[in-house]
C-alpha positions in Angstrom: -12.9 19.5 -51.6 -10.8 16.5 -52.2 -8.5 16.0 -55.2 -11.0 14.0 -57.1 -13.4 16.9 -57.0 -11.0 19.6 -57.9 -9.4 17.6 -60.7 -11.6 15.3 -62.7 -10.3 12.5 -64.8 -12.1 10.3 -67.3 -10.5 7.6 -69.3 -12.6 6.2 -72.1 -12.5 2.7 -73.6 -10.2 3.8 -76.4 -7.5 5.1 -74.0 -8.1 8.9 -74.2 -7.8 10.4 -70.7 -9.6 13.7 -70.2 -8.3 15.7 -67.2 -10.2 18.8 -66.1 -9.2 21.4 -63.5 -12.5 22.1 -61.7 -11.9 25.2 -59.6 -13.2 27.5 -62.2 -14.7 30.0 -59.7 -11.1 30.5 -58.4 -9.5 30.7 -61.8 -8.3 27.1 -61.3 -5.7 28.3 -58.8 -3.6 25.5 -57.6 -4.0 24.7 -53.9 -2.7 21.7 -52.1 -5.8 19.7 -52.9 -5.6 20.4 -56.6 -1.9 19.7 -56.7 -2.5 16.3 -55.2 -5.4 15.7 -57.6 -3.1 16.4 -60.5 -0.7 13.9 -59.2 -3.4 11.3 -58.8 -4.5 12.0 -62.4 -1.0 11.8 -63.7 -0.5 8.4 -62.0 -3.8 7.2 -63.5 -2.5 8.3 -67.0 0.7 6.3 -66.5 -1.2 3.1 -67.1 -0.3 1.5 -70.4 -3.9 1.6 -71.6 -3.8 5.4 -71.8 -2.9 6.5 -75.3 -3.3 10.3 -75.1 -4.2 12.9 -72.5 -6.3 16.0 -72.9 -5.9 18.7 -70.1 -8.4 21.5 -69.8 -9.7 24.0 -67.2 -13.2 24.9 -66.4 -14.4 28.5 -66.3 -13.0 31.6 -67.8 -9.3 30.9 -67.1 -7.2 27.8 -67.7 -5.1 28.3 -64.5 -4.0 31.5 -62.7 -1.2 29.8 -60.8 -0.9 29.1 -57.1 -3.7 29.8 -54.7 -2.4 32.9 -53.0 -5.4 33.1 -50.7 -4.5 29.7 -49.3 -0.9 30.7 -49.0 -1.6 34.0 -47.3 -3.3 32.3 -44.4 0.1 30.8 -43.4 3.4 32.1 -42.4 6.9 31.0 -41.2 7.5 27.3 -41.0 3.8 26.4 -41.6 4.0 28.3 -45.0 7.3 26.6 -45.9 5.9 23.2 -45.1 2.7 23.9 -47.1 4.5 25.2 -50.2 6.8 22.2 -50.1 3.9 19.9 -50.1 2.2 21.7 -52.9 5.3 21.8 -55.1 6.2 18.2 -54.3 2.8 17.0 -55.5 2.7 19.3 -58.5 6.3 18.5 -59.6 5.7 14.8 -59.2 2.7 15.1 -61.5 4.8 16.8 -64.1 7.5 14.1 -63.8 4.9 11.4 -64.2 3.4 13.0 -67.3 6.8 13.4 -68.8 7.8 9.8 -68.2 4.7 8.4 -69.9 4.4 7.4 -73.5 1.1 9.1 -73.9 1.3 12.6 -75.4 -0.4 15.4 -73.6 -2.6 18.1 -75.3 -3.5 21.2 -73.3 -6.3 23.6 -74.2 -5.9 27.0 -72.5 -8.1 30.0 -72.3 -8.4 33.3 -70.4 -5.7 33.9 -67.9 -2.7 31.6 -67.9 -0.2 32.6 -65.1 2.4 31.2 -62.9 2.1 27.4 -62.6 -0.5 27.6 -65.3 2.2 28.5 -67.7 4.1 25.4 -66.4 1.2 23.1 -67.1 0.7 24.7 -70.6 4.4 24.5 -71.4 4.7 20.9 -70.2 2.1 19.7 -72.7 3.3 18.3 -76.0 0.7 20.2 -78.0 -0.7 23.4 -76.5 -3.7 25.1 -78.1 -4.6 28.6 -77.0 -7.9 30.3 -77.4 -7.5 33.7 -79.1 -8.6 35.4 -75.8 -5.8 33.7 -73.7 -3.2 35.9 -72.1 0.1 34.7 -70.5 2.0 36.3 -67.6 4.7 34.7 -65.4 3.6 36.7 -62.3 6.0 35.1 -59.8 8.5 38.0 -59.2 5.6 40.4 -59.2 4.7 39.0 -55.7 8.3 38.3 -54.6 8.3 34.7 -55.6 10.5 32.7 -57.9 9.2 30.1 -60.5 8.0 26.6 -59.9 6.1 24.1 -62.0 9.0 23.8 -64.4 8.5 27.3 -65.7 12.2 28.2 -65.4 13.1 25.0 -67.2 10.5 25.0 -70.0 10.5 28.7 -70.9 14.2 29.0 -71.9 13.9 25.8 -74.0 10.7 26.9 -75.7 11.4 30.6 -76.3 15.1 31.1 -75.5 16.7 32.5 -72.3 16.5 36.2 -73.2 12.8 36.1 -73.8 12.3 33.8 -70.8 14.0 36.3 -68.5 12.0 39.2 -70.1 8.8 37.5 -69.2 10.0 36.2 -65.8 11.4 39.6 -64.6 9.0 42.1 -66.1 5.9 40.0 -65.7 4.5 41.6 -68.8 1.3 40.1 -70.1 1.4 38.7 -73.7 -1.6 37.8 -75.9 -2.1 34.4 -77.4 -0.9 35.5 -80.9 2.4 36.6 -79.4 2.7 33.4 -77.4 2.4 31.4 -80.6 4.9 33.6 -82.4 7.6 33.0 -79.8 6.9 29.3 -79.4 5.2 29.3 -76.0 2.1 27.6 -77.5 1.6 25.4 -80.6 -1.2 27.4 -82.2 -4.1 29.7 -81.6 -7.7 29.0 -82.4 -10.9 31.0 -81.9 -12.3 30.6 -78.4 -15.5 29.1 -79.7 -13.5 26.4 -81.5 -11.0 25.6 -78.7 -12.7 22.6 -77.1 -13.5 20.9 -80.4 -10.1 21.4 -81.9 -8.4 20.2 -78.8 -10.6 17.1 -78.7 -9.9 16.4 -82.3 -6.1 16.7 -81.8 -6.2 14.4 -78.8 -8.2 11.9 -80.6 -5.8 11.9 -83.5 -2.9 11.2 -81.1 -5.0 8.5 -79.4 -5.1 6.6 -82.6 -1.4 7.0 -83.2 1.6 4.8 -82.3 1.9 5.4 -78.6 5.2 3.8 -78.0 6.8 5.7 -80.9 5.3 8.9 -79.5 6.9 8.1 -76.1 10.3 7.5 -77.7 10.0 10.7 -79.7 9.1 12.7 -76.6 12.1 11.4 -74.8 14.4 12.0 -77.8 13.4 15.6 -78.1 13.9 16.2 -74.3 17.2 14.5 -74.3 18.4 16.2 -77.4 18.4 19.6 -75.6 21.2 18.6 -73.3 23.0 15.7 -75.2 26.0 16.0 -77.5 25.3 15.0 -81.2 27.2 11.7 -81.2 25.5 10.3 -78.1 22.2 11.5 -79.4 22.6 9.9 -82.7 23.3 6.6 -81.0 20.1 7.1 -78.9 18.1 7.8 -82.0 19.4 4.6 -83.7 18.4 2.4 -80.8 15.0 4.0 -80.6 14.4 3.6 -84.3 15.4 -0.1 -84.3 13.0 -0.8 -81.4 10.2 1.1 -83.1 10.7 -0.6 -86.4 10.7 -4.1 -84.8 7.5 -3.4 -82.8 4.0 -4.4 -83.9 3.1 -0.7 -84.5 6.2 -0.3 -86.7 5.3 -3.3 -88.8 1.7 -2.1 -89.0 2.8 1.4 -90.1 5.0 0.1 -92.9 2.4 -2.5 -94.1 -0.2 0.2 -94.2 2.0 2.6 -96.2 2.9 -0.1 -98.7 -0.7 -1.2 -98.9 -1.9 2.4 -99.4 -4.3 2.2 -96.4 -4.6 4.0 -93.1 -2.6 2.2 -90.3 -4.5 0.8 -87.3 -2.1 1.4 -84.5 -4.7 0.7 -81.8 -5.0 -2.9 -83.2 -1.3 -3.2 -83.3 -1.2 -2.1 -79.6 -3.7 -4.8 -78.6 -1.4 -7.4 -80.1 1.5 -6.4 -77.9 
């Protein structure tokens, strides 16, 4: 199976990119092919025409982490080389998504483990079905984290809670994941697909460049001192206000109408 078959991407005329993990029979476990497929999809989403991204997984589980069956067939230098190739592709995909202006919505269900947590945590808005469960799983098999899990978790839920999950590998239900800030909100499993699609569509119609600036500000603010960050905020605000989208937003507010950011984007 090539990357295009294990990771499907569809970009509609309005700029909404739908990415689907398609190894449902294997819990969407990430093998080398899927890692490369995710990187290809991320690069496709880096195009300026993409305004929002919706990430989903086929089958009962969103993603159970790395493909241990694939890894178990290798040893020594061959295993080291293989895992380096997997993590290189997967991490480049995460970097590419993070660098884009387009916000990412993830819809997760069933088992979310290992690198699956990394994908869920990397999204800007993560909706969890009420049947979803989360477990780090890495140290349970003698591994350490990848997919940004050791970077995202402390920032989302705090270092103490992150270490609790990473060291004990306890499984937490969706409601608890929402309570500690690992996911944005929980919806009934039957409503997950529809709610995620509506959320992504709302973001697609929004001010994409302002979303990108906001994503970067939030990420930078976690490690920046206040004075430097205030300067960064001021520069970003000035640029946003002077843009076509900024002018459209103010005009719509004053005119008591709904802004059309997609039209403003077409003028740029």
